[in-house]
N, C-alpha and C positions, 0 to 999 in steps of 0.2 A: 104725956106721953110717956110711948111704953119701952118697955126694958130692954128692945132686938134695936129699937132709937135708936136712946142712949148707947149700948154697948159699940154699934156702928159708926154714933156720933162721936167718942173717944178714940177708936179704936185708930179714924181717919186725921184729929189731931196729936198723937201719939207719932205717927206715919210722917203728920208734919214733921214736928220737932224731927224725928231724926234725916229727916232729909234734910233738912238744917241748917242741922248742926256737921253733915257732912259736909257737905256744900260751901257753909264756915273753915270747916279742918283744907277739903283740899283747896279753897283762894289762899287761906294761910301761908303753907307750902309749896304751892307750886313754883311761886318763883324760888325754890332754892331745888330742885327738883332733876331742873333742866341748866343751871346755871351752868358757866361752863368754869368760872373760878375758881366757882365750891367743888365743880367735878375734879380742877387744874387741881386744886390741894391735896384733896382724900385722896391724889397718886395714882387718878386713873387715867390707864391707855387709851389713849383715843384710841391711835389707829396702831396694825401692826403687818411689816412685811418683812418677805425676806431677804436677806440678804445687803438689798438698797438696792439701790442709792437713794436716798429719806434724803430733800429740802427742806431744808429748814430758816428760819432770820439770813436767807441768803449766804448759807450755809450746806455743803451739800456731803454726807455722811453715806461712805462702803464700807460695807463688814468684811475687815478679812480675813482670819485666822485663829482661834486661839491658841494658846498651849499654858501647858499646869506649871511651877518650877514651888521648890520649896526654898529653894533663895537665890536672890541676885549678888549681881555686879555691877558696880558701873565701869564710868571706861578705865579707873589706874588699876582695875582687879580688888578694888575691896568689898566688904560687904557691906549692900542697902538695907538698911530697917527703915519697915514696914511698918505700920499700925495694924493691934487687932495681929504680930504674927506672932500667933502663939504655940502649942508642938497641941496636933493634926487639924493646924488649919493647913494648903494650899496659896500660894501667889497664882491666877491666872489673869494672864498677860492677852489682852485681846487685842488682832492689829487692823487699826482702820489709816482708811485713804479721805483725810478731810480737805474739800476741796475750797475756801472760798471766794465766792461767784462777788463781779465788781455791785459794791455799795454796801456791802457787809464794815460793818461799826466796828471802830476800833482799830480796825487794821491797821492803817499808818500808825497809833501807840502802839505801834508791837506785838499786836494779836486780839487774842479776843476770847470771853472765856468760850471754856466748852465742856463743860460739862459731863459728867458718863454717871448712870451706873448699869449696873451689873440683875439679873434680874435670874430668879429662880421660880419652875410651878407649882413652889407653894407658897407664893408672896413676899417671899423676899425680896430686900434690895442692898447690898448694897456698892454705894460710893468709889467711885476710882480715887486713885494718892498719885497725885502729880510728884512721880520722884523720878531724878537721875536716873537712868540702868545702861544699861553693856545692851540694852535690846534695842535702848531708839529715841526719838524724843518722847515725854508723854501731853505738852501744854501746847499750848494754840498760844502761849504768848508769851513764848520765850526768845530774847534779846541778840539770846547768843547763832540763836539757828530760828531764823524769822517765815514764818509762812507765805508761798506765794500763790500772788492772785492766778483765780480762772486754773489753776493746776494741780492735780492732785498729792494734795503731803501726807508723808506714811508717821500714824502716829498710832506709841503702844500706850493707849489704857489697864493698869493694874492696879489688882480687890484682891485685897486679903479674904478669905470664902472658909470656913471649915469641906475640911474632905467628904464629910459624906451629904454635903450642898452637892456637888461637882456632877452629879449623873441628875440631877434637877437643873441644870441650869441650863433657861432655851434663850439670852439675848441682852443687847446690853440698849441699853432706851435713854432718849435725849427728848430734851422738851424745850420749848420755849412760852414764856414766862406773856412776853408781849401776847400769843397768838391762840394761850389757855391748850397747850396743844403740845400732849406725850409720843414721841411714837417707840415701840419695842420694835425690832431690828433685830431676827432674829438668823441664830445657824444654822 
């Protein structure tokens, strides 16, 4: 056999091995690349909507206004203590209209879970704090102020963020683990 034939045969075998290795690697990770549960667990935003409304798990969310505070008071004019409220941080109050629709889970038990997060354009995420203030209710499961079905209910979601992050805030996110869906409602 000539040297050029051997080189051609060796090149063909190496090319076949590379192709098989590439195909097996692709088949191994293919199920994870587009898996909705994996993407949701990584914190990926699946949709972006300007101001809303967004309907998720039979609840409609509409973004209102955003206000900044250094300190909050309750209805009895006492200071409200918030987690992580350190010097150099501000309290962001986001006003929302939340409308539970027919068939929403747990409304008959006094409410439902309505967690939100605040996001900025640098990838930071802050969880809301359910604290009673003079601004209004912050929870969807308040026995004293039950939510009305098929009517907009005003809620105030509170977030403590560094003052340097305020110019970078982009919106509030709501999510549904059951639907593997996370929506960013932008300001």
